[in-house]
mmCIF entry with sequence, helices, sheets and N, C-alpha, C, O atoms, coordinates in Angstrom:
data_MODEL
# 
_entry.id   MODEL 
# 
_entity.id                         1 
_entity.type                       polymer 
_entity.pdbx_number_of_molecules   1 
# 
_entity_poly.entity_id                      1 
_entity_poly.type                           'polypeptide(L)' 
_entity_poly.nstd_linkage                   no 
_entity_poly.nstd_monomer                   no 
_entity_poly.pdbx_seq_one_letter_code       MIAEAAYFHAEQRGFAPGGEVEDWLAAEEEVDALLAHSNGMRQ 
_entity_poly.pdbx_seq_one_letter_code_can   MIAEAAYFHAEQRGFAPGGEVEDWLAAEEEVDALLAHSNGMRQ 
_entity_poly.pdbx_strand_id                 A 
# 
loop_
_entity_poly_seq.entity_id 
_entity_poly_seq.num 
_entity_poly_seq.mon_id 
_entity_poly_seq.hetero 
1 1  MET n 
1 2  ILE n 
1 3  ALA n 
1 4  GLU n 
1 5  ALA n 
1 6  ALA n 
1 7  TYR n 
1 8  PHE n 
1 9  HIS n 
1 10 ALA n 
1 11 GLU n 
1 12 GLN n 
1 13 ARG n 
1 14 GLY n 
1 15 PHE n 
1 16 ALA n 
1 17 PRO n 
1 18 GLY n 
1 19 GLY n 
1 20 GLU n 
1 21 VAL n 
1 22 GLU n 
1 23 ASP n 
1 24 TRP n 
1 25 LEU n 
1 26 ALA n 
1 27 ALA n 
1 28 GLU n 
1 29 GLU n 
1 30 GLU n 
1 31 VAL n 
1 32 ASP n 
1 33 ALA n 
1 34 LEU n 
1 35 LEU n 
1 36 ALA n 
1 37 HIS n 
1 38 SER n 
1 39 ASN n 
1 40 GLY n 
1 41 MET n 
1 42 ARG n 
1 43 GLN n 
# 
_struct_asym.id          A 
_struct_asym.entity_id   1 
# 
loop_
_struct_conf.conf_type_id 
_struct_conf.id 
_struct_conf.pdbx_PDB_helix_id 
_struct_conf.beg_label_comp_id 
_struct_conf.beg_label_asym_id 
_struct_conf.beg_label_seq_id 
_struct_conf.pdbx_beg_PDB_ins_code 
_struct_conf.end_label_comp_id 
_struct_conf.end_label_asym_id 
_struct_conf.end_label_seq_id 
_struct_conf.pdbx_end_PDB_ins_code 
_struct_conf.beg_auth_comp_id 
_struct_conf.beg_auth_asym_id 
_struct_conf.beg_auth_seq_id 
_struct_conf.end_auth_comp_id 
_struct_conf.end_auth_asym_id 
_struct_conf.end_auth_seq_id 
_struct_conf.pdbx_PDB_helix_class 
_struct_conf.details 
_struct_conf.pdbx_PDB_helix_length 
HELX_P HELX_P1 AA1 ILE A 2  ? GLN A 12 ? ILE A 2  GLN A 12 1 ? 11 
HELX_P HELX_P2 AA2 GLU A 20 ? ARG A 42 ? GLU A 20 ARG A 42 1 ? 23 
# 
_struct_conf_type.id          HELX_P 
_struct_conf_type.criteria    ? 
_struct_conf_type.reference   ? 
# 
loop_
_atom_site.group_PDB 
_atom_site.id 
_atom_site.type_symbol 
_atom_site.label_atom_id 
_atom_site.label_alt_id 
_atom_site.label_comp_id 
_atom_site.label_asym_id 
_atom_site.label_entity_id 
_atom_site.label_seq_id 
_atom_site.pdbx_PDB_ins_code 
_atom_site.Cartn_x 
_atom_site.Cartn_y 
_atom_site.Cartn_z 
_atom_site.occupancy 
_atom_site.B_iso_or_equiv 
_atom_site.pdbx_formal_charge 
_atom_site.auth_seq_id 
_atom_site.auth_comp_id 
_atom_site.auth_asym_id 
_atom_site.auth_atom_id 
_atom_site.pdbx_PDB_model_num 
ATOM 1   N N  . MET A 1 1  ? 4.630   5.154  -5.149 1.00 0.00 ? 1  MET A N  1 
ATOM 2   C CA . MET A 1 1  ? 4.422   3.746  -4.850 1.00 0.00 ? 1  MET A CA 1 
ATOM 3   C C  . MET A 1 1  ? 3.202   3.529  -3.971 1.00 0.00 ? 1  MET A C  1 
ATOM 4   O O  . MET A 1 1  ? 2.412   2.607  -4.170 1.00 0.00 ? 1  MET A O  1 
ATOM 5   N N  . ILE A 1 2  ? 3.080   4.423  -2.979 1.00 0.00 ? 2  ILE A N  1 
ATOM 6   C CA . ILE A 1 2  ? 1.931   4.287  -2.032 1.00 0.00 ? 2  ILE A CA 1 
ATOM 7   C C  . ILE A 1 2  ? 0.596   4.559  -2.749 1.00 0.00 ? 2  ILE A C  1 
ATOM 8   O O  . ILE A 1 2  ? -0.393  3.857  -2.538 1.00 0.00 ? 2  ILE A O  1 
ATOM 9   N N  . ALA A 1 3  ? 0.596   5.559  -3.570 1.00 0.00 ? 3  ALA A N  1 
ATOM 10  C CA . ALA A 1 3  ? -0.645  5.911  -4.267 1.00 0.00 ? 3  ALA A CA 1 
ATOM 11  C C  . ALA A 1 3  ? -1.065  4.751  -5.175 1.00 0.00 ? 3  ALA A C  1 
ATOM 12  O O  . ALA A 1 3  ? -2.248  4.416  -5.239 1.00 0.00 ? 3  ALA A O  1 
ATOM 13  N N  . GLU A 1 4  ? -0.132  4.153  -5.857 1.00 0.00 ? 4  GLU A N  1 
ATOM 14  C CA . GLU A 1 4  ? -0.449  3.044  -6.741 1.00 0.00 ? 4  GLU A CA 1 
ATOM 15  C C  . GLU A 1 4  ? -0.958  1.845  -5.933 1.00 0.00 ? 4  GLU A C  1 
ATOM 16  O O  . GLU A 1 4  ? -1.941  1.213  -6.320 1.00 0.00 ? 4  GLU A O  1 
ATOM 17  N N  . ALA A 1 5  ? -0.321  1.540  -4.858 1.00 0.00 ? 5  ALA A N  1 
ATOM 18  C CA . ALA A 1 5  ? -0.765  0.429  -4.025 1.00 0.00 ? 5  ALA A CA 1 
ATOM 19  C C  . ALA A 1 5  ? -2.144  0.696  -3.446 1.00 0.00 ? 5  ALA A C  1 
ATOM 20  O O  . ALA A 1 5  ? -2.973  -0.213 -3.393 1.00 0.00 ? 5  ALA A O  1 
ATOM 21  N N  . ALA A 1 6  ? -2.410  1.931  -3.008 1.00 0.00 ? 6  ALA A N  1 
ATOM 22  C CA . ALA A 1 6  ? -3.708  2.308  -2.464 1.00 0.00 ? 6  ALA A CA 1 
ATOM 23  C C  . ALA A 1 6  ? -4.769  2.148  -3.545 1.00 0.00 ? 6  ALA A C  1 
ATOM 24  O O  . ALA A 1 6  ? -5.870  1.677  -3.262 1.00 0.00 ? 6  ALA A O  1 
ATOM 25  N N  . TYR A 1 7  ? -4.461  2.525  -4.749 1.00 0.00 ? 7  TYR A N  1 
ATOM 26  C CA . TYR A 1 7  ? -5.424  2.345  -5.867 1.00 0.00 ? 7  TYR A CA 1 
ATOM 27  C C  . TYR A 1 7  ? -5.788  0.915  -6.041 1.00 0.00 ? 7  TYR A C  1 
ATOM 28  O O  . TYR A 1 7  ? -6.961  0.616  -6.267 1.00 0.00 ? 7  TYR A O  1 
ATOM 29  N N  . PHE A 1 8  ? -4.827  -0.016 -5.948 1.00 0.00 ? 8  PHE A N  1 
ATOM 30  C CA . PHE A 1 8  ? -5.135  -1.436 -6.112 1.00 0.00 ? 8  PHE A CA 1 
ATOM 31  C C  . PHE A 1 8  ? -5.950  -1.924 -4.970 1.00 0.00 ? 8  PHE A C  1 
ATOM 32  O O  . PHE A 1 8  ? -6.799  -2.791 -5.177 1.00 0.00 ? 8  PHE A O  1 
ATOM 33  N N  . HIS A 1 9  ? -5.757  -1.421 -3.741 1.00 0.00 ? 9  HIS A N  1 
ATOM 34  C CA . HIS A 1 9  ? -6.622  -1.808 -2.663 1.00 0.00 ? 9  HIS A CA 1 
ATOM 35  C C  . HIS A 1 9  ? -8.017  -1.329 -2.914 1.00 0.00 ? 9  HIS A C  1 
ATOM 36  O O  . HIS A 1 9  ? -8.966  -2.084 -2.702 1.00 0.00 ? 9  HIS A O  1 
ATOM 37  N N  . ALA A 1 10 ? -8.187  -0.103 -3.359 1.00 0.00 ? 10 ALA A N  1 
ATOM 38  C CA . ALA A 1 10 ? -9.523  0.414  -3.658 1.00 0.00 ? 10 ALA A CA 1 
ATOM 39  C C  . ALA A 1 10 ? -10.181 -0.400 -4.787 1.00 0.00 ? 10 ALA A C  1 
ATOM 40  O O  . ALA A 1 10 ? -11.383 -0.662 -4.758 1.00 0.00 ? 10 ALA A O  1 
ATOM 41  N N  . GLU A 1 11 ? -9.397  -0.778 -5.742 1.00 0.00 ? 11 GLU A N  1 
ATOM 42  C CA . GLU A 1 11 ? -9.931  -1.573 -6.848 1.00 0.00 ? 11 GLU A CA 1 
ATOM 43  C C  . GLU A 1 11 ? -10.445 -2.916 -6.322 1.00 0.00 ? 11 GLU A C  1 
ATOM 44  O O  . GLU A 1 11 ? -11.520 -3.367 -6.718 1.00 0.00 ? 11 GLU A O  1 
ATOM 45  N N  . GLN A 1 12 ? -9.683  -3.552 -5.435 1.00 0.00 ? 12 GLN A N  1 
ATOM 46  C CA . GLN A 1 12 ? -10.075 -4.830 -4.876 1.00 0.00 ? 12 GLN A CA 1 
ATOM 47  C C  . GLN A 1 12 ? -11.380 -4.773 -4.140 1.00 0.00 ? 12 GLN A C  1 
ATOM 48  O O  . GLN A 1 12 ? -12.118 -5.758 -4.117 1.00 0.00 ? 12 GLN A O  1 
ATOM 49  N N  . ARG A 1 13 ? -11.689 -3.644 -3.535 1.00 0.00 ? 13 ARG A N  1 
ATOM 50  C CA . ARG A 1 13 ? -12.969 -3.512 -2.783 1.00 0.00 ? 13 ARG A CA 1 
ATOM 51  C C  . ARG A 1 13 ? -14.027 -2.830 -3.635 1.00 0.00 ? 13 ARG A C  1 
ATOM 52  O O  . ARG A 1 13 ? -15.036 -2.375 -3.097 1.00 0.00 ? 13 ARG A O  1 
ATOM 53  N N  . GLY A 1 14 ? -13.832 -2.744 -4.955 1.00 0.00 ? 14 GLY A N  1 
ATOM 54  C CA . GLY A 1 14 ? -14.789 -2.226 -5.875 1.00 0.00 ? 14 GLY A CA 1 
ATOM 55  C C  . GLY A 1 14 ? -14.981 -0.742 -5.823 1.00 0.00 ? 14 GLY A C  1 
ATOM 56  O O  . GLY A 1 14 ? -16.042 -0.256 -6.213 1.00 0.00 ? 14 GLY A O  1 
ATOM 57  N N  . PHE A 1 15 ? -14.002 0.009  -5.359 1.00 0.00 ? 15 PHE A N  1 
ATOM 58  C CA . PHE A 1 15 ? -14.020 1.478  -5.264 1.00 0.00 ? 15 PHE A CA 1 
ATOM 59  C C  . PHE A 1 15 ? -15.182 1.964  -4.413 1.00 0.00 ? 15 PHE A C  1 
ATOM 60  O O  . PHE A 1 15 ? -15.654 3.086  -4.595 1.00 0.00 ? 15 PHE A O  1 
ATOM 61  N N  . ALA A 1 16 ? -15.645 1.139  -3.493 1.00 0.00 ? 16 ALA A N  1 
ATOM 62  C CA . ALA A 1 16 ? -16.755 1.573  -2.575 1.00 0.00 ? 16 ALA A CA 1 
ATOM 63  C C  . ALA A 1 16 ? -16.243 2.712  -1.729 1.00 0.00 ? 16 ALA A C  1 
ATOM 64  O O  . ALA A 1 16 ? -15.102 2.682  -1.269 1.00 0.00 ? 16 ALA A O  1 
ATOM 65  N N  . PRO A 1 17 ? -17.093 3.742  -1.511 1.00 0.00 ? 17 PRO A N  1 
ATOM 66  C CA . PRO A 1 17 ? -16.638 4.851  -0.701 1.00 0.00 ? 17 PRO A CA 1 
ATOM 67  C C  . PRO A 1 17 ? -16.498 4.478  0.780  1.00 0.00 ? 17 PRO A C  1 
ATOM 68  O O  . PRO A 1 17 ? -17.162 3.566  1.274  1.00 0.00 ? 17 PRO A O  1 
ATOM 69  N N  . GLY A 1 18 ? -15.640 5.191  1.456  1.00 0.00 ? 18 GLY A N  1 
ATOM 70  C CA . GLY A 1 18 ? -15.465 4.982  2.899  1.00 0.00 ? 18 GLY A CA 1 
ATOM 71  C C  . GLY A 1 18 ? -14.255 4.222  3.326  1.00 0.00 ? 18 GLY A C  1 
ATOM 72  O O  . GLY A 1 18 ? -13.987 4.130  4.524  1.00 0.00 ? 18 GLY A O  1 
ATOM 73  N N  . GLY A 1 19 ? -13.508 3.671  2.408  1.00 0.00 ? 19 GLY A N  1 
ATOM 74  C CA . GLY A 1 19 ? -12.344 2.872  2.787  1.00 0.00 ? 19 GLY A CA 1 
ATOM 75  C C  . GLY A 1 19 ? -11.020 3.472  2.347  1.00 0.00 ? 19 GLY A C  1 
ATOM 76  O O  . GLY A 1 19 ? -9.984  2.807  2.365  1.00 0.00 ? 19 GLY A O  1 
ATOM 77  N N  . GLU A 1 20 ? -11.068 4.731  1.955  1.00 0.00 ? 20 GLU A N  1 
ATOM 78  C CA . GLU A 1 20 ? -9.863  5.369  1.394  1.00 0.00 ? 20 GLU A CA 1 
ATOM 79  C C  . GLU A 1 20 ? -8.693  5.421  2.398  1.00 0.00 ? 20 GLU A C  1 
ATOM 80  O O  . GLU A 1 20 ? -7.548  5.138  2.045  1.00 0.00 ? 20 GLU A O  1 
ATOM 81  N N  . VAL A 1 21 ? -8.997  5.779  3.627  1.00 0.00 ? 21 VAL A N  1 
ATOM 82  C CA . VAL A 1 21 ? -7.945  5.891  4.654  1.00 0.00 ? 21 VAL A CA 1 
ATOM 83  C C  . VAL A 1 21 ? -7.296  4.546  4.887  1.00 0.00 ? 21 VAL A C  1 
ATOM 84  O O  . VAL A 1 21 ? -6.071  4.430  4.932  1.00 0.00 ? 21 VAL A O  1 
ATOM 85  N N  . GLU A 1 22 ? -8.139  3.516  5.036  1.00 0.00 ? 22 GLU A N  1 
ATOM 86  C CA . GLU A 1 22 ? -7.638  2.173  5.216  1.00 0.00 ? 22 GLU A CA 1 
ATOM 87  C C  . GLU A 1 22 ? -6.794  1.684  4.047  1.00 0.00 ? 22 GLU A C  1 
ATOM 88  O O  . GLU A 1 22 ? -5.771  1.027  4.237  1.00 0.00 ? 22 GLU A O  1 
ATOM 89  N N  . ASP A 1 23 ? -7.238  2.015  2.826  1.00 0.00 ? 23 ASP A N  1 
ATOM 90  C CA . ASP A 1 23 ? -6.465  1.676  1.632  1.00 0.00 ? 23 ASP A CA 1 
ATOM 91  C C  . ASP A 1 23 ? -5.098  2.314  1.712  1.00 0.00 ? 23 ASP A C  1 
ATOM 92  O O  . ASP A 1 23 ? -4.086  1.654  1.474  1.00 0.00 ? 23 ASP A O  1 
ATOM 93  N N  . TRP A 1 24 ? -5.057  3.603  2.048  1.00 0.00 ? 24 TRP A N  1 
ATOM 94  C CA . TRP A 1 24 ? -3.806  4.324  2.113  1.00 0.00 ? 24 TRP A CA 1 
ATOM 95  C C  . TRP A 1 24 ? -2.878  3.751  3.179  1.00 0.00 ? 24 TRP A C  1 
ATOM 96  O O  . TRP A 1 24 ? -1.692  3.535  2.928  1.00 0.00 ? 24 TRP A O  1 
ATOM 97  N N  . LEU A 1 25 ? -3.429  3.503  4.379  1.00 0.00 ? 25 LEU A N  1 
ATOM 98  C CA . LEU A 1 25 ? -2.611  3.008  5.468  1.00 0.00 ? 25 LEU A CA 1 
ATOM 99  C C  . LEU A 1 25 ? -2.049  1.596  5.160  1.00 0.00 ? 25 LEU A C  1 
ATOM 100 O O  . LEU A 1 25 ? -0.903  1.290  5.490  1.00 0.00 ? 25 LEU A O  1 
ATOM 101 N N  . ALA A 1 26 ? -2.867  0.760  4.532  1.00 0.00 ? 26 ALA A N  1 
ATOM 102 C CA . ALA A 1 26 ? -2.411  -0.571 4.126  1.00 0.00 ? 26 ALA A CA 1 
ATOM 103 C C  . ALA A 1 26 ? -1.290  -0.458 3.087  1.00 0.00 ? 26 ALA A C  1 
ATOM 104 O O  . ALA A 1 26 ? -0.298  -1.186 3.129  1.00 0.00 ? 26 ALA A O  1 
ATOM 105 N N  . ALA A 1 27 ? -1.479  0.464  2.173  1.00 0.00 ? 27 ALA A N  1 
ATOM 106 C CA . ALA A 1 27 ? -0.464  0.696  1.149  1.00 0.00 ? 27 ALA A CA 1 
ATOM 107 C C  . ALA A 1 27 ? 0.841   1.164  1.734  1.00 0.00 ? 27 ALA A C  1 
ATOM 108 O O  . ALA A 1 27 ? 1.916   0.733  1.315  1.00 0.00 ? 27 ALA A O  1 
ATOM 109 N N  . GLU A 1 28 ? 0.743   2.077  2.737  1.00 0.00 ? 28 GLU A N  1 
ATOM 110 C CA . GLU A 1 28 ? 1.966   2.536  3.417  1.00 0.00 ? 28 GLU A CA 1 
ATOM 111 C C  . GLU A 1 28 ? 2.726   1.395  4.037  1.00 0.00 ? 28 GLU A C  1 
ATOM 112 O O  . GLU A 1 28 ? 3.949   1.309  3.919  1.00 0.00 ? 28 GLU A O  1 
ATOM 113 N N  . GLU A 1 29 ? 1.997   0.518  4.700  1.00 0.00 ? 29 GLU A N  1 
ATOM 114 C CA . GLU A 1 29 ? 2.593   -0.624 5.391  1.00 0.00 ? 29 GLU A CA 1 
ATOM 115 C C  . GLU A 1 29 ? 3.289   -1.536 4.350  1.00 0.00 ? 29 GLU A C  1 
ATOM 116 O O  . GLU A 1 29 ? 4.412   -1.990 4.568  1.00 0.00 ? 29 GLU A O  1 
ATOM 117 N N  . GLU A 1 30 ? 2.612   -1.788 3.235  1.00 0.00 ? 30 GLU A N  1 
ATOM 118 C CA . GLU A 1 30 ? 3.181   -2.635 2.183  1.00 0.00 ? 30 GLU A CA 1 
ATOM 119 C C  . GLU A 1 30 ? 4.496   -2.016 1.619  1.00 0.00 ? 30 GLU A C  1 
ATOM 120 O O  . GLU A 1 30 ? 5.504   -2.703 1.452  1.00 0.00 ? 30 GLU A O  1 
ATOM 121 N N  . VAL A 1 31 ? 4.439   -0.731 1.344  1.00 0.00 ? 31 VAL A N  1 
ATOM 122 C CA . VAL A 1 31 ? 5.626   -0.086 0.751  1.00 0.00 ? 31 VAL A CA 1 
ATOM 123 C C  . VAL A 1 31 ? 6.762   -0.037 1.794  1.00 0.00 ? 31 VAL A C  1 
ATOM 124 O O  . VAL A 1 31 ? 7.925   -0.258 1.458  1.00 0.00 ? 31 VAL A O  1 
ATOM 125 N N  . ASP A 1 32 ? 6.420   0.249  3.039  1.00 0.00 ? 32 ASP A N  1 
ATOM 126 C CA . ASP A 1 32 ? 7.441   0.263  4.098  1.00 0.00 ? 32 ASP A CA 1 
ATOM 127 C C  . ASP A 1 32 ? 8.114   -1.100 4.209  1.00 0.00 ? 32 ASP A C  1 
ATOM 128 O O  . ASP A 1 32 ? 9.337   -1.194 4.308  1.00 0.00 ? 32 ASP A O  1 
ATOM 129 N N  . ALA A 1 33 ? 7.294   -2.165 4.191  1.00 0.00 ? 33 ALA A N  1 
ATOM 130 C CA . ALA A 1 33 ? 7.885   -3.517 4.277  1.00 0.00 ? 33 ALA A CA 1 
ATOM 131 C C  . ALA A 1 33 ? 8.719   -3.852 3.084  1.00 0.00 ? 33 ALA A C  1 
ATOM 132 O O  . ALA A 1 33 ? 9.775   -4.470 3.217  1.00 0.00 ? 33 ALA A O  1 
ATOM 133 N N  . LEU A 1 34 ? 8.263   -3.450 1.894  1.00 0.00 ? 34 LEU A N  1 
ATOM 134 C CA . LEU A 1 34 ? 9.019   -3.683 0.695  1.00 0.00 ? 34 LEU A CA 1 
ATOM 135 C C  . LEU A 1 34 ? 10.384  -2.989 0.738  1.00 0.00 ? 34 LEU A C  1 
ATOM 136 O O  . LEU A 1 34 ? 11.408  -3.581 0.398  1.00 0.00 ? 34 LEU A O  1 
ATOM 137 N N  . LEU A 1 35 ? 10.372  -1.695 1.173  1.00 0.00 ? 35 LEU A N  1 
ATOM 138 C CA . LEU A 1 35 ? 11.603  -0.959 1.231  1.00 0.00 ? 35 LEU A CA 1 
ATOM 139 C C  . LEU A 1 35 ? 12.543  -1.502 2.318  1.00 0.00 ? 35 LEU A C  1 
ATOM 140 O O  . LEU A 1 35 ? 13.759  -1.545 2.126  1.00 0.00 ? 35 LEU A O  1 
ATOM 141 N N  . ALA A 1 36 ? 11.982  -1.912 3.446  1.00 0.00 ? 36 ALA A N  1 
ATOM 142 C CA . ALA A 1 36 ? 12.795  -2.469 4.547  1.00 0.00 ? 36 ALA A CA 1 
ATOM 143 C C  . ALA A 1 36 ? 13.428  -3.771 4.068  1.00 0.00 ? 36 ALA A C  1 
ATOM 144 O O  . ALA A 1 36 ? 14.599  -4.029 4.347  1.00 0.00 ? 36 ALA A O  1 
ATOM 145 N N  . HIS A 1 37 ? 12.673  -4.583 3.359  1.00 0.00 ? 37 HIS A N  1 
ATOM 146 C CA . HIS A 1 37 ? 13.224  -5.844 2.809  1.00 0.00 ? 37 HIS A CA 1 
ATOM 147 C C  . HIS A 1 37 ? 14.290  -5.539 1.779  1.00 0.00 ? 37 HIS A C  1 
ATOM 148 O O  . HIS A 1 37 ? 15.333  -6.192 1.748  1.00 0.00 ? 37 HIS A O  1 
ATOM 149 N N  . SER A 1 38 ? 14.038  -4.552 0.936  1.00 0.00 ? 38 SER A N  1 
ATOM 150 C CA . SER A 1 38 ? 15.021  -4.187 -0.095 1.00 0.00 ? 38 SER A CA 1 
ATOM 151 C C  . SER A 1 38 ? 16.319  -3.649 0.541  1.00 0.00 ? 38 SER A C  1 
ATOM 152 O O  . SER A 1 38 ? 17.423  -3.980 0.109  1.00 0.00 ? 38 SER A O  1 
ATOM 153 N N  . ASN A 1 39 ? 16.156  -2.834 1.554  1.00 0.00 ? 39 ASN A N  1 
ATOM 154 C CA . ASN A 1 39 ? 17.351  -2.282 2.236  1.00 0.00 ? 39 ASN A CA 1 
ATOM 155 C C  . ASN A 1 39 ? 18.100  -3.391 2.984  1.00 0.00 ? 39 ASN A C  1 
ATOM 156 O O  . ASN A 1 39 ? 19.326  -3.334 3.074  1.00 0.00 ? 39 ASN A O  1 
ATOM 157 N N  . GLY A 1 40 ? 17.415  -4.375 3.510  1.00 0.00 ? 40 GLY A N  1 
ATOM 158 C CA . GLY A 1 40 ? 18.081  -5.479 4.186  1.00 0.00 ? 40 GLY A CA 1 
ATOM 159 C C  . GLY A 1 40 ? 18.895  -6.346 3.236  1.00 0.00 ? 40 GLY A C  1 
ATOM 160 O O  . GLY A 1 40 ? 19.913  -6.922 3.620  1.00 0.00 ? 40 GLY A O  1 
ATOM 161 N N  . MET A 1 41 ? 18.440  -6.428 2.014  1.00 0.00 ? 41 MET A N  1 
ATOM 162 C CA . MET A 1 41 ? 19.146  -7.265 1.009  1.00 0.00 ? 41 MET A CA 1 
ATOM 163 C C  . MET A 1 41 ? 20.406  -6.553 0.532  1.00 0.00 ? 41 MET A C  1 
ATOM 164 O O  . MET A 1 41 ? 21.347  -7.209 0.084  1.00 0.00 ? 41 MET A O  1 
ATOM 165 N N  . ARG A 1 42 ? 20.445  -5.248 0.618  1.00 0.00 ? 42 ARG A N  1 
ATOM 166 C CA . ARG A 1 42 ? 21.595  -4.506 0.107  1.00 0.00 ? 42 ARG A CA 1 
ATOM 167 C C  . ARG A 1 42 ? 22.755  -4.540 1.067  1.00 0.00 ? 42 ARG A C  1 
ATOM 168 O O  . ARG A 1 42 ? 23.900  -4.380 0.644  1.00 0.00 ? 42 ARG A O  1 
ATOM 169 N N  . GLN A 1 43 ? 22.506  -4.740 2.334  1.00 0.00 ? 43 GLN A N  1 
ATOM 170 C CA . GLN A 1 43 ? 23.579  -4.685 3.323  1.00 0.00 ? 43 GLN A CA 1 
ATOM 171 C C  . GLN A 1 43 ? 24.415  -5.904 3.391  1.00 0.00 ? 43 GLN A C  1 
ATOM 172 O O  . GLN A 1 43 ? 25.349  -5.968 4.190  1.00 0.00 ? 43 GLN A O  1 
# 
């Protein structure tokens, strides 16, 4: 999930070099939030 989200971040910035770490970290935050929201709905 993180890799796919990071890919979309990179795509949005035109795959310009130098933003890979930021893409990955943003993707981690998105996936974490998604999973936290999903877990909250199950309880």
